[in-house]
N, C-alpha and C positions, 0 to 999 in steps of 0.2 A: 622846713625848706624856706629859703629866702626867695625873693621875687625872681632873681635870675635863674635859680634852680628850677623853680616852678615853670618859668618860660621854656627852659630847655626840655624839661620833662613833658610838658604839654605838646611841644612841637615834635618830639620824638614819637610820642603816642599817636599824633595825627599822621605823621609820615608813615609809620608802620601799619596803621589801619588802611591807609591809601594803597600800600603795597600788598594788601590782602591778608595780613595776619589777623587772627581773631583777638578780641580784647582780653580773653583769659590767658593768651600766650604772651602778651607784651608787658605785663606788669613787672616781672623780674628783669626783663630786657631793659626797661626804662631805668630800673635800679642799677643795672650794670653800667648804663651810660652815665648816670649821676655819680656813681663811684669813681669812674674815670675822671670826671670833672673835679671831684674832691681830692683825687690823688695829686693834682697839680701838674700832671703830665700833658694836659691839653694845652696846645699853643694858642695864644691870643689871636683872634681873627678866624680861627678854624675850630673853635671850641665845639660848636654845634655839630659840625661835620664829624669830628672825631668821636664825640659822644654817640652820635647816631651809628657810626661804624662799629663801636663797641657793642651797642645794643643788637645790631644785626649779627655780629659774630656770636653773641650769646645765643641767639635764636638758632643759628646754624649748628652750634655745639649741642644744643638740646635736641635738635632734630636728628642728629647723627647717631 
């Protein structure tokens, strides 16, 4: 991962931990957020928010 990806991944991890998710739950969710970043669909200026939304959606799918 480059510095920008690491920054996004670290911040997604911190945000999900603050929301009450356990560390063993968020690993794949962070990967889902980074995959969205790599897909090129994330809009400039909202990249972190969109990646975080994808990570949250992954966790909700896994919980259902």
